[in-house]
Structure formats: C-alpha cells, structure tokens
ZAKOLPA-650327 format. One record per residue: chain; residue in one letter; residue number from 1; y, x, z of N, C-alpha, C in turn. Coordinates in pm, 1 decimal. Atoms other than C-alpha are relative to their C-alpha. Example, Ala and Ser with C-alpha at 12.3 -4.5 7.8 and 13.67 -1.06 7.14 Angstrom:
BEGIN
REC   unit   code   pos       n.py       n.px       n.pz      ca.py      ca.px      ca.pz       c.py       c.px       c.pz
REC      A      A     1     -119.0       89.0        0.0     -450.0     1230.0      780.0      120.0       90.0        0.0
REC      A      S     2     -119.0      -82.0       -6.0     -106.0     1367.0      714.0      109.0      -77.0       73.0
// end
This chain:
BEGIN
REC   unit   code   pos       n.py       n.px       n.pz      ca.py      ca.px      ca.pz       c.py       c.px       c.pz
REC      A      M     1     -101.9       74.3       48.7       18.0       11.4      -14.7       63.9       82.1       39.1
REC      A      T     2     -144.4      -10.2      -18.2      337.0       86.6      -71.0      125.7       -7.9       98.0
REC      A      L     3     -145.0       67.3     -113.8      645.1      120.8      129.9       78.5     -112.9        9.4
REC      A      E     4      -69.0      132.5       20.5      853.1     -132.0      -32.7     -131.7      -97.0       -9.0
REC      A      E     5       56.1       73.9      -48.5      548.2     -349.3      -14.1        8.9       -4.6      130.4
REC      A      S     6       30.2       24.4     -151.3      470.4     -303.1      371.5      146.0      -14.9       49.7
REC      A      R     7     -181.5       -5.4      -22.1      898.9     -319.3      353.8      -23.0     -162.7      -14.4
REC      A      E     8        2.4      162.4       35.4      762.1     -719.0      225.1     -105.0      -44.5      150.4
REC      A      V     9       81.4       13.2     -131.7      469.0     -744.2      445.0      -45.9      -21.4      179.3
REC      A      I    10       25.5      -17.3     -102.3      543.5     -643.9      799.2       81.2     -104.4       80.0
REC      A      P    11      -99.7      109.0       -6.7      842.2     -919.4      787.6      -84.8     -136.4       39.4
REC      A      M    12       20.0      117.4      -42.5      601.9    -1169.2      730.8     -103.1       30.1       60.2
REC      A      M    13       65.5      -41.5     -126.1      349.6    -1004.4      970.9       43.8       -5.2      114.3
REC      A      E    14      -49.3       16.9     -147.6      606.4    -1010.0     1237.0       22.3     -170.5      -58.9
REC      A      S    15      -78.9      168.9       52.9      678.2    -1398.1     1107.5     -137.6      -51.7       31.4
REC      A      M    16      179.4       13.4      -27.9      283.9    -1417.0     1136.2       -8.3       -7.2      150.6
REC      A      I    17       75.3       -4.7      -97.0      278.8    -1318.9     1472.4       22.8     -105.8       78.5
REC      A      N    18       -3.3       75.0      -45.0      502.3    -1485.5     1611.7       45.3     -142.2      -40.6
REC      A      Q    19       58.8      107.9      -57.2      366.7    -1797.9     1495.1      -80.2      -44.0      130.4
REC      A      I    20      112.4      -16.4     -101.6       89.3    -1722.7     1676.9       52.1      -13.2      111.4
REC      A      E    21      -23.1      -78.7      -67.8      263.0    -1640.9     1906.4       77.0     -161.2      108.0
REC      A      E    22      -14.5      199.3      -26.0      418.0    -2047.1     1934.6      -79.1      -79.8       21.3
REC      A      Q    23       70.3      159.8      -33.2      135.2    -2194.6     1897.6      -88.2       50.6      131.6
REC      A      Q    24       44.0       -0.3     -124.2      -47.4    -2006.6     2200.8       73.9      -43.6      104.3
REC      A      N    25     -139.7       64.9     -205.7      254.8    -2096.1     2439.6      -10.0     -134.0      -53.6
REC      A      L    26        0.4      175.7       59.8      199.5    -2489.7     2229.7      -46.3      -40.1       96.2
REC      A      M    27      131.2        8.4      -55.2     -151.4    -2439.8     2314.0      -51.4       18.7      172.0
REC      A      A    28        1.4      -33.4     -154.0     -107.0    -2312.4     2681.2       45.3     -106.8      114.0
REC      A      E    29      -79.2      146.8      -17.7      140.6    -2654.5     2736.3     -105.3      -58.4       18.1
REC      A      M    30       69.5      159.7       13.9      -94.8    -2853.4     2620.6     -123.3      -51.2      120.1
REC      A      V    31       93.7      -63.3      -96.7     -377.9    -2698.8     2814.9        6.2      -58.1      198.7
REC      A      Q    32     -131.4       81.3     -109.6     -114.9    -2738.3     3119.8        7.9     -133.1       32.4
REC      A      E    33      -55.8      117.9        4.2      -25.9    -3085.9     3035.6     -170.0      -92.3       18.4
REC      A      L    34       98.9       82.3      -32.5     -450.9    -3149.8     3036.1      -48.1        1.3      112.1
REC      A      Q    35       54.1      -37.0     -149.3     -481.3    -3024.5     3383.6       31.8      -68.3       53.8
REC      A      E    36     -189.2      100.0      -22.5     -169.7    -3209.5     3509.0     -147.2     -129.1      -31.1
REC      A      K    37       66.6      127.6       34.5     -377.8    -3534.1     3336.6     -127.7      -28.8       88.9
REC      A      D    38      194.7       12.8      -76.9     -741.8    -3440.7     3491.7       87.9      -27.5      122.9
REC      A      R    39      -58.0       33.9     -164.2     -550.2    -3397.7     3849.7       49.4     -158.3      -16.2
REC      A      Q    40      -72.5      180.7      -35.8     -383.1    -3757.2     3814.3      -84.4      -53.0      -59.0
REC      A      L    41       47.5      115.5      110.5     -671.5    -3904.0     3622.6     -155.9      -57.0      180.1
REC      A      L    42       75.0      -25.6     -155.5     -892.7    -3764.0     3977.2       57.0      -64.8       86.4
REC      A      S    43      -52.2      107.3     -149.0     -684.9    -3901.0     4184.6       31.8     -118.0      -55.1
REC      A      F    44       43.5       98.8      125.6     -671.3    -4199.4     4006.5     -110.7     -114.7       66.0
REC      A      Q    45      124.6       69.1       41.4     -990.6    -4232.5     4008.8      -41.1      -15.7      219.9
REC      A      E    46       39.0      106.9     -176.7    -1023.1    -4188.6     4442.6       16.8      -63.0      -25.1
REC      A      Q    47     -145.2      110.8       -6.3     -745.2    -4427.5     4450.2     -115.2     -155.7       17.3
REC      A      N    48       84.6      157.3       62.3     -953.0    -4665.3     4305.3     -158.8      -52.9       20.6
REC      A      Q    49      143.9      -10.5      -63.5    -1247.7    -4581.1     4443.4        7.6      -85.3      133.7
REC      A      S    50      -39.7       34.1      -69.9    -1088.9    -4629.0     4761.6       24.3     -125.0       62.8
REC      A      L    51      -51.3      101.9       44.5     -935.3    -4933.2     4677.8     -109.0     -102.5        3.1
REC      A      Q    52      157.9       84.6       20.2    -1314.7    -5112.9     4590.0      -39.5      -46.2      131.9
REC      A      I    53       52.2       -5.8     -100.5    -1431.3    -5037.1     4896.7       77.7      -71.1      152.0
REC      A      L    54     -157.7      118.7     -137.4    -1117.1    -5173.5     5103.3      -20.4     -175.4      -61.7
REC      A      N    55       52.5      137.9       88.2    -1220.6    -5504.1     4851.0      -24.5      -75.2       40.1
REC      A      S    56      208.3      101.8      -36.8    -1562.3    -5572.8     4982.7       61.2       46.6      137.2
REC      A      E    57     -121.2       14.6     -143.1    -1396.1    -5452.5     5323.4       50.6     -193.1       -2.7
REC      A      L    58      -63.7       99.1      -78.0    -1213.0    -5735.8     5317.2      -35.8     -132.0      -51.8
REC      A      S    59      118.8       96.5       96.6    -1422.9    -5962.6     5044.4     -142.4      -52.4      201.6
REC      A      G    60       46.8      -19.7      -54.0    -1673.6    -5916.1     5348.4       49.1     -158.2      102.7
REC      A      L    61      -43.9       47.0      -88.7    -1433.2    -6033.3     5613.6      115.1     -177.5      -16.2
REC      A      L    62      -83.6      114.2      -44.2    -1243.7    -6323.0     5458.9     -182.0     -158.0      -27.9
REC      A      N    63      116.8       97.2       -0.4    -1644.2    -6471.7     5389.7      -68.8      -29.0      163.8
REC      A      L    64      -15.1       32.1     -134.4    -1634.4    -6505.3     5804.3       44.5      -69.6      -11.0
REC      A      L    65     -121.1      105.2      -61.1    -1383.3    -6677.2     5788.4      -40.4     -152.5       -9.4
REC      A      P    66       26.8       93.7       12.2    -1460.1    -7067.8     5818.7       80.8      -78.4     -162.6
REC      A      D    67     -131.2       27.7      136.1    -1336.3    -7264.5     5446.6       52.7      -60.6       79.2
REC      A      T    68      -93.8       35.1      -60.7    -1051.9    -7397.4     5461.0       19.1     -190.9      -18.0
REC      A      E    69       -0.7      210.1       43.8    -1160.2    -7762.0     5326.1      -69.9       11.0      174.3
REC      A      E    70       78.9      -36.8      -60.5    -1438.9    -7734.4     5622.2      117.6       34.0      153.6
REC      A      L    71     -119.6       53.7     -146.3    -1138.4    -7661.4     5898.1       83.6      -70.4       42.5
REC      A      L    72      -57.2       34.5      -13.2     -954.4    -7839.2     5747.9      -40.4     -172.2       99.7
REC      A      S    73      121.0       72.0      -59.6    -1222.0    -8110.8     5818.1        1.8      -67.4      178.0
REC      A      Q    74       -3.5      -33.2     -184.0    -1236.8    -8037.7     6164.8      106.1      -71.4       92.5
REC      A      I    75     -141.3       66.6      -77.8     -890.9    -8084.5     6267.4       33.1     -163.1      -96.3
REC      A      E    76       57.5       85.0        5.6     -972.4    -8384.6     6100.5      -65.4     -105.2       78.5
REC      A      Q    77      119.3      113.6      -30.3    -1209.3    -8524.8     6301.3        9.6       45.3      138.1
REC      A      Q    78      -16.8       89.9     -153.1    -1064.3    -8466.5     6669.4      172.8       30.2      -67.2
REC      A      K    79      -50.2       98.5       -9.5     -738.0    -8556.3     6550.2      -52.9     -136.7        1.2
REC      A      N    80       47.3       37.5      -42.6     -935.1    -8835.5     6531.0      -85.0     -107.4      137.9
REC      A      R    81      -20.7      111.8      -96.0    -1121.2    -8873.0     6796.8       98.2       48.0      152.6
REC      A      T    82      -62.9       45.0     -169.1     -832.8    -8748.2     7027.4      112.5     -116.1      -33.3
REC      A      E    83       -4.2      203.8       -6.3     -631.0    -9096.3     6888.8      -92.0      -53.1       82.2
REC      A      Q    84       81.7       82.7      -84.5     -951.9    -9246.8     6968.0       -5.9        7.9      211.1
REC      A      L    85       34.0      -26.1     -116.1     -933.6    -9067.2     7312.2      137.9      -79.7       97.0
REC      A      E    86     -149.1       11.6      -69.5     -581.4    -9171.3     7386.7       39.8     -117.4       68.6
REC      A      T    87       49.8      200.3      -40.3     -636.1    -9562.0     7316.3      -84.0        2.8      106.7
REC      A      E    88      112.3       13.8      -84.4     -949.8    -9558.1     7538.7       79.2       52.9      170.2
REC      A      N    89      -75.4      -70.2     -126.9     -727.5    -9361.5     7808.2      127.3     -168.8       85.5
REC      A      Q    90     -109.8      125.1     -100.9     -406.1    -9661.3     7833.9      -63.6     -128.8       21.7
REC      A      Q    91       33.5      159.2      -38.1     -677.0    -9961.9     7777.9      -23.2       93.7      189.2
REC      A      W    92       93.6       55.1      -99.3     -858.3    -9805.8     8043.2      140.4       79.3      167.9
REC      A      Q    93     -112.2       57.2      -84.5     -505.3    -9771.5     8227.2       93.9      -73.2       52.8
REC      A      E    94      -58.8      117.1      -19.5     -399.3   -10070.9     8178.2      -96.9     -120.5      112.8
REC      A      L    95       71.0       47.4      -40.9     -715.8   -10202.3     8292.8        6.3       48.0      209.0
REC      A      T    96      -11.8      -75.3     -131.4     -681.4    -9977.8     8622.8      193.4      -72.9      116.1
REC      A      Q    97     -124.0       35.9      -20.4     -334.5   -10117.7     8661.2      -27.3     -189.9       34.4
REC      A      K    98      -44.9      113.5      -90.8     -384.9   -10469.4     8691.2     -169.0      -50.9      107.2
REC      A      L    99       75.0       27.0     -100.5     -709.7   -10419.2     8916.7       86.5      100.4       98.6
REC      A      N   100      -58.5       -0.6     -112.1     -436.2   -10267.1     9129.6       21.4      -77.9       57.3
REC      A      N   101     -125.5       98.0        1.3     -244.8   -10575.3     9078.1     -127.4      -57.1       90.6
REC      A      E   102       92.7       64.9      -41.7     -567.8   -10741.7     9110.7      -30.8       -7.4      270.3
REC      A      N   103       56.0      -29.6      -59.7     -655.4   -10597.4     9436.1      120.1       34.7      120.2
REC      A      S   104     -104.3       65.5      -87.1     -320.3   -10634.7     9598.1       25.9     -139.4       54.6
REC      A      L   105       69.8      136.9      -27.9     -375.0   -11004.1     9597.8      -53.7        2.4      108.3
REC      A      L   106       78.3       49.9      -74.7     -616.1   -11009.1     9719.5      -46.6       80.7      150.3
REC      A      L   107      -61.3      -25.7     -191.2     -475.2   -10770.7    10026.6       81.2     -122.7       61.3
REC      A      K   108      -26.7       93.9      -16.8     -299.5   -10996.7    10069.1       -2.5     -107.0       64.4
REC      A      Q   109       89.1       99.0     -105.2     -484.6   -11247.9    10108.1      -45.7      -27.6       71.5
REC      A      S   110      127.0      -21.2     -107.0     -739.6   -11124.4    10307.7       99.9       18.3      112.0
REC      A      R   111      -88.7       24.0     -179.5     -398.3   -11079.5    10616.1       67.4     -113.3        2.5
REC      A      E   112      -36.0      120.4      -79.7     -292.9   -11393.9    10586.6     -136.4     -140.7       27.4
REC      A      L   113       93.0       36.9     -118.8     -604.7   -11524.6    10658.1     -111.2      -18.5       50.2
REC      A      L   114       40.8       22.6      -93.1     -684.5   -11365.7    10854.3       82.0       14.4      131.8
REC      A      T   115     -131.6       16.2      -93.2     -342.0   -11433.5    11041.1      -51.1     -161.9        9.8
REC      A      L   116       63.3      135.4       12.8     -492.5   -11780.6    10988.0     -139.9      -22.2      125.0
REC      A      N   117       82.9      -17.9      -99.4     -751.8   -11714.9    11194.5      -22.4        6.9      140.9
REC      A      S   118      -30.5      -87.3     -178.2     -598.6   -11513.7    11503.0       24.4      -79.8       31.5
REC      A      R   119      -99.6       38.6      -24.7     -413.6   -11818.5    11524.6     -160.0     -114.1      122.8
// end
C-alpha cells in the first residue's frame, strides 16, 4: 500500500473505529438498561407474589365472615323477636297493673269486712 493510499485508508479506519466505539458504547448502555429492567421485573415479580399471598390470606379471612345476607336475615329475626318481646312485656305490665288494682280493691273490701265483723 502506498503512502497516499494509506493516507486515504487511515481516516476511513479511524472513522470505522469511532463508529465501532460508538456502537460499543450504545450496546453497553443497552446492556445497562436491560439489567435495570431485569431488576425492576424481578422486583415486580416479588411484589406480585407478595400481593398474591396477601390476597389469598384476605380471601381466607373473608370466608370466615358470615354472609351479608345471612347477617341481615339474623338481624331481621332479632328485630322481630325484640318487637314481640316488647309487646309481651307491655301486655304483662298492663296485666300487672290490673292485678294491682284488683288487689287494692280486694284489700279495701277485706278491711271493710273486718271492720264490719269487729262491730
């Protein structure tokens, strides 16, 4: 190769070397980005696994709770029973009042009879 040819080839080779270095730098950046994405993916997978475990635990806890409709039904039954007991209580109070009145009347009559008998 002649000196003049060398002078033409050397800049081309330098340009090629520069391009190769740029490509290597780009590839190194891409490798770093891929490694970072791999780390993020691994982190997301770990978080996803933790969330799945939590979800499973929550599902298990929810299964322990009674069904909402069942609870509403029980509340309605208790409400009806309470109303029934309140009605019965009111009836007993009325009956008690009547009996007290009757007892008072009987006591009064008994005293009057005793007074009459003692004369």
